[in-house]
Phi, psi and omega in degrees: 000135170300142188296325185285349178271330188312311182294326172291314181302315174304310181304317176302305179305323179296341186241110182300316188296316175304317181292320180290322183293315187301314185290340178283335188269062177278343173207164182305139180208154175276162171310310179308311179297320176294321171306314178295314181294314189258346188060028177263144178301143176298330176294327179291312181298313177301322179295312182296324177288328179294315179294319176296325188288310183302321182273011176064028179270326174233161175225141178273126181288328185228056191300339178273354172276134178277330180237145184071035174297139182254131180242142173221164181281143175277185174294325176296314172298322172299320177296321179291326180287326177294328178290324176293326184282342186297000000 
């Protein structure tokens, strides 16, 4: 595992919701779609996505939209998902 990912990988492992949301992002999705798939409250999904965005694990495809924001994994996020699925 690349050393720059170890810190974020540990952060992902420490949070059940973070692990579940990361695994859900196989394609771009809105927080509401993630909520429906995971049964996690949409406010919690948004909080996790915000934290992941800050760590450059996900990116928002349409940040100017107030409703229906789409999130997808960055290359760093895909690497973390691959490590998690091992």
